[in-house]
Structures are given as C-alpha cells and as structure tokens.
N, C-alpha and C positions, 0 to 999 in steps of 0.2 A: 335418200331414205331407203333403208333395207327392205327388200321385198321378201316376204315370208310365204311359204306354202305349207299348209297344215294338212298332212295326210292322215286321215282317220284310220284307226286300226280295225274298226268295225264299219264296213261299208258294203256288206254282203250278208246273205243268210248264213248263220252258223256262228262259230266262235271268233272273237277278235284275233287278228294276226299277231305273231310274236316278233317284236323288234329284233333286228340283227345288227343294228348300228348303235354307236354311242355318241354322246355330245362331242363335237369337235372333229368327227370323221369328215373327210372330204369325199364326196361321192359323185358318180357320173349319172347322167340322165339314163334311165333304164336299168340302173343297178338294183338288184334285189335288196330291199331294206327291211322286209318283214316276211316271215314264212307263215303258211297256213297252219292252223292248229286243229286237226280233225276236220270237221266240215267247215270250210271257209275258203280263203284265197290268198295267194302270194300278193305282196305289194311291192311295187317298184318305184324308184324315184322319178318324178315327172319333170324335174329340172336338175341341172348339176349345181352343186353348191356345198355348203357346210351344214352339218347337222347342228341345229341350235337348241333343240329340246327333244327329249324322249320321255313320254309319260304313259300311263295306262290307257290313255285315250288316243294319242296321236304322236306322230313323228313330225317335227317342224324343221323344214329346210330353209336356210337363208340362201337365196339364189345368188349365184355370181352375176355380176353385171353383164358379162359376156357369156352367152349360152352356146354350147356346142351344137353343131348342126346334126350330128348323128347320135343315136342312142346306143347304149351298150346292148348288143344282141343277146338273145337267149342262147344258152349252150345246148346244142341239139343232142338229145338223148331220148331213147325210148320210142314209143309209138305215138300215134296221133293224139290219143287221150293224154299222154304225158306232156306233150307240147302245150296242149290247151291248159292243162293244170299248171305247168311252169309259168305260163304267160299271165296267170291270175285273171282269167276271163270269167266273168259272172254275167247273169242276165242283165243287160244294160238298158232294157226297156223300163226298168224300175223295180223288177222283182229281186234282183241280186242273188239269184240261186247259182251256186257254183256250176259252171258249164261242164267241167270235167265229170261231174256226177251225172248231170242230165244226159250227156252224150255217151255215157258208159252203158246205156240201155241197149238191148238187142231186140230190134223190132221184127227180125226175121222176115224182111221184105215189106215192111210198112212204109210210113209216109213221114217226111219232114216238112213242116209248114213254116215258111219264112214270114214272120209277122211284121208286115209293113202297114198295118191298118192305121196306126197312130190315131186312136179313136178319141183322145182328149181334144176338145176344141183349142184353138190358138197354136198348139205345138206344131212345128213344121220341120224339125231336123231330120226325122226319118224319111219323110217324103222327099226332102231335098237330096239326101244321100241316094235314094232310089233313082231320082231323076238325073243327078249329075255324075254319080259313080256306081252304076249298077253292076259293073264287072266284078268288083270286089265282093259284093254280097252274093252274087251268083256263084263265085268260087267257094265262098264260105258255105253255101248251101250244099255244094257237091261234097265238101269235106265232111259236113255234118251227116249227110246221107251215108258216106263211107263209114263214119264212126259208129252209127247206130244200126248198120246193116239194113238200110231202107232202099227200096227200088223205085220210089217215086218222090218227087218234090213239088211243092206248090207255093207260089208267092201269093199271100193274101193282101190285097190292096183295095182301098175304097175305089169304086168305079168313077167317082168324081175326079180323081187325081189322074187325068188323062195322060199328062206328060210322063208321069212315073210308069204308067202301064206301057206306053209306047217305048220308053227307054228299056224296060225289061224285055220287051219283045225283040228288041234289036240284039240283045246279048244271049238269049236262051238258044242253045245249040242242041240240047238233049230232048228227045221226044217224050221222055218220061217226066219232064218238068213243065208245069203249066202255070197259068195265072188265074186266080179266082177273084173276081170283082165283087166286092161286098157292099151292102147298103150303108149310107151315111147316118148311122144311129149310134148312140152310146149305150152299152159298152161293147161294141162289135169287136174290139181288140182283145177282149178277155178270152183266155185259152179255151174254156169250155164253149163259149159262144162261137168261136172260130171253128172248132171241131164240129159243132152242131150244124153250122151253115155249110161246111165243105163236105163232111162225111155223113150227115144226117143222123149222127149218133149223139144222143143226149146223155151226158155223163152225170153221175150223182155228184153232189157238192164235195164229197171226199175222194173222188176219183181223179186221177191224172190223165192227160191225153194218152199215155201209154196203154190205158185200158182199151183204147180204140186203135191200138198199134200205130200211134202217132206221137211225134215230138213237135212242140211249137217253140220257135226261137225268134226273138226280136232280130230285126235286120242288122242293127248295129253290132249285136253280139256275133252274128255270122261274119260280118266284115272283120271284126277283131280276130276271129278264128283264121280267116284267110291271111291276115297280117302276120299272125304268129307262125303259121305254117310256111308261108312263102318268103317272109322277110325277117323271121326270128324276132319279131317285135312284141315286147310285153305291153300290157295295158297301162298306158301312162297318160291318157287323155280321154276326153268325153265330148260328144257333140251336144250342144245345148241351144235351145231357143230362148231368146230374151225378148220380152214384149211388155206393153203396158204404157203407163204414164211416163213417157220418156221424152226428152227434148228433141230427139230425132223423129218423133211421131209414134203412133200406136201400132204400126205394122210389125209383125214378128221379124226379128233379126236372128239369123242362124249363125252360130259360131262353131266351126269345126275344129276338133282337136284342142279343146281348152285343157290346159294342164290340170290334172287331178290335184286337189289341194289349193287351187286358186280361190281367192276371196271373192264372195259374191258381189260385194260392193265394187271391187275393181272391174268385174265383168259388166256390171250395170254402167259404170263410167265409160267403159269401152263402147257401150251401146248408145252413149250420148248423155247419160246421167238422168236423174229423176227430175221431172218437170213439176216443181212446186209441191204442194201438200199431197200426201198419199195415205192410203188406208193401211195396207200391209204389203209385205213382199212374200210371195208364195214360191216355194220350191216344188216343182212337179207341175201337173196339169190342174185346170180349174176344178175337176171333180175329186181327185185324190191327193192333191198337193197339200202341203202344210205350211203354216206361217213360220218364217225364219227371219234372221237378222242380217244386216249388211256384213257382219263378221263371220257368218257361216261360210262353209267352203264346198267346192264342187267335189263330188264323189263319183264312183263308177256308175251309180244309178241316177244321178241328177239328169233331169231332162229339160225342164222349163224353169226359167226365173221370170216371174210375172209381178210387175208393180201395179197395184190397183188404185183406183180412186178411193176417197174416204168412204167409210160405211154410211149408209143412210140412217137417220134417226128413226126409231120406231118405239113408241111408248105403250102400244097395246100388248096384251098378254099373248105370249108366243106358244104355239103347239109345235113340237118337233117331231118329224117323221124321219126315221133313220133307214137308209137303204144300204145293203151290203156292197153295192156298186159305187157308192159315193162316200161322202164324209162320215166320220164316226160320230157317235153321240157327243164325245168330248169336243170335237171340232165344231159341231153345230151349236153347242152351248157357248163355246168361245165366240162364235159369230153373233149369236143372240145377245151376249153380254156387250160386245163392241157396238151393237146397234142400240143398246140401252133398253132392251125389252126383257121383262121378267118371263121365265119359262113356266107355263101353266101345266104342261104335261108332255110325256115322251111316249111315242109308239114306234114299233119297228115294222117295216114292210112285211107283208104277210108271206113273202117268199124267203125271208131271212132265216137261216139256220146257223147254229154255232158249231164249228168244227175245230177242235183242239184250241179253243180260245179265240179263234178268228171268226168273223161273220162271213158267211158265204150265201150267194143267191142260188135258189134251187134251179132257176132257168133264166140266166142273164138275158135281159132284153125282151123277154116275153112276159107281160104282166097280166095276172088274172083279175085285177081290179082292187082298188084300195078304199072303197066306200066305207067299209066297217071301221077302218083305222081313222079315217077323217071324222066319222061320227063320234068316235071315242074321244078324240082330241077336242071336238066341239063341246062335248059333255064335261070335259075336264076344265072348261073355262077359257079355252083358247079363243082369241078374237082374230088371230092371224096365224098362218102356218109358215114354218121354215122347213123345207124338204131338201133331201140330198139324192133324190131318186134318178134312175136312168131315164132314157127317153120314153120308153113304153110306160113305165110307172107314172112319170110326170103327166103323160097324156091322160091316164085314167083319173089321176087326182084332179086335173083341171076339168074333167067332165063332171065332177061332183062338188068340189069345194065352193065355187062361186054360187051354186044353187043353195048352199048352206050359209051364204053371205060371209064366207071366209076368204080374205085376201091371201095370196100365196107369194112367198119369196122362195127362190131356189138359191142354194148356198153358192152357186156360181155367178149369181147376178152381178155382184160388184166387179168381178173379173171381166165378164162378157160386156158389161156396159162400158168398161174402160176402153175396150178395143172395138167398140161399135159392132159387136157380134150379136146375132139374134139370141134372145133369152131362151132358156130351156122351159118351154111351156107345152102347148099342144102341137103335136107333129101334124103338119098339113101335108097330105099326099097329093 
C-alpha cells in the first residue's frame, strides 16, 4: 500500500506557503517544496518520494519504500536569522509564530526564556527532550541569545521534573544562564505567566514579552534552531506525545522526529492502536487541543495525540463558563452536545478580554473569583456546569458552585479520566 504524507501549506501563523513542486516531481528528504509568502514559513519534504498531489491546502508526497538516511542540507547563506528563516522554524510549542520574526528583535541586553514548562497535563515530549537531549536545547538558547542581543538566558521548568532540572544543570556552562523552577499549575507555560513568575512584570493582554525585554521560546523550537545552525537541517519532523485509550496502556508514549505530514491514524497504530470504543481523538493538550480525525496529519505545531474514553451522558441543562486559557465557546458547545446536554447559558471568565478577535486572560493563573458568573448561569436555568478554566479559576468555581447545588464538569475530564490523572477541581496545597 502506498504511504502518503500530506504536508499542509498553512501550519504556522501567517499566510499559506507557496508550492514550488509539481505532480510527478521526484524529491529528496529535506528539499524545499514550498516557500514562505510574507509572514509564514518555508516547507521542506519530510520524506523522499514522488509528488502525488498539489492543491491550495497541501502537497501530498508518495513516499518511496526505501528512505534515504540523510536529508538535503540547507544552503548556507546570510546571517543567523537567514538560517532560521530558510529552515522554516516556527514556534513548535503550538503557537506556530515564525521564529525568524521573533528572533529579529533587539533586546539590548535582555533575556531569552527557554520554555520547558509543558503545562498541559499528559504531554511529555518537551520534558523528555530536556531530560535526554539537553545539549541541543542549550545550544539553541545560546544562538537565540545571540540573535536577539540578550545577555541572559533562563530555562523555565516545572520543579516537579527533577530529572530534567538535573540534566540541564549538567550542560549549563555559562554563568549568565540559569534555571527557574516553576509551580505545577495550569497555564504556567503561557508566555505572560512565565514572564510574571520570572521577572515579576505583569504584561497587559496585548503586550508581548519584548515589553519586558524578554523573548520566550519553546524548547523544541530552540533545538530546531541548533539543528539548523550546526547541521544545516530544515524542519522536517516533530516530537509528539501519544496517550490515552491504547492497547499498549494509558501511559504517555513519546515519539521523537515524527515526519511532518504523517497520518495521525498511523501514529496511533505505532503506539499500539486504539483499545475498543473511544470518545474522540484530540490533537494538542487536554486544555487547548481540538478534536480531529484519524486522517488528519502531523504539522510543525502538533504536540499531543490523545485518544479518550467515550463521553459521559448528561441530560441536565448545561451552563457553560468560557476561560481564555482553555477551550473556546465552540469547543465547549461541541462537548456539551456530545454529552447530550442542552445549553442553558454561556458566561465568560471575568478576566477574559478580546484582543484582535482572540480571547486573552488579564492575569493567567491568578483568579479574582467567579461567584458572579456562576450565579448568572444558575439564574439562566443551568443545572450543571461545564467549565474550561485554569487551575486558579477552577479552584474558585469549586468554592461556590457546590454551595449552589451545581455539579461541575471540566472540559478536560474525559481526557484525564482516560489516563487516570487527577481531575481539574480544587487545588490542594
């Protein structure tokens, strides 16, 4: 059976890339197959093969049965930013922002933060890379500091990940680079939350870390920078966590360097295959992931593939509380529908603000209380709540909702129950 790799033209912030190949072209692994179009990124072939299809959405490559061991290297030209741009590096923690734009900033002696917080539950690929291959990330951080003219670097890691912290301590040789151990709450990996914890600077929802003379970059992104600079390697693969209702058990399995364009169903089969009836397949983490099909494909921003248990049935009227740090209103309505519950009302977390069409939290991870919102949902006829809130906000909701005789579902419940993880409810100190 022919194995196809579908490389999406839009897998980053910005415009879709422009195809450079035609049907029937024979291509090498690592070959440039689509160029960036304004804000965006170059795309390279993740496998060697024959171009089977070119459309406005994707380039499909029919892979040769025998794959070459080496990739076609980048042609070296220009400075560090040019290399990052040519390699097609984007924010690989999920944001997808073109790295050559982010690293073009001049911080005049500021700080680069390597984001290894991996704040979504279940996901494990960032921590595994920090634990097993910290050298590459460390070199990537040094290159990023050089690019943005920073004189300090910090690795942001949850303190609970002791092996990762110790692995980093073994490779850090520069006294201007340190490790910040952060608490295990969600969304501690959000850029403004990290800046607040490390620098004590509270950024407005429309401000970038550059306002605090900082750049925040995911650790896999930094590793890809080091690969591009040291090995002339373009972005052709992605680290992914696969977990959930699998025949091999529910423990997270990390797959390093999955070819971009690989079919999700094939990756799940490589993890053992689905164990019986399931609810949905999520691409991303439990908080911010979206429901996908087996035929969707891995992109530069794919992080987790999670197979869940079936949704619980709920016939009571549902009140939806939307948080900027979690699922959108559309996603919560989708879950309520799958549970069989009619929606009685929708409210937004009191810290939500809209910035250029996107919801942002005024102060991620620090909640001032949600009693007013819960009371409004109760008055709208809600008999049970579905929330998408961060750890702090969920804490405050659980302080009031049971007193109003309202049961609470969190939109991550079906994912976390699948892997026997603690549910997002009250944080116990």
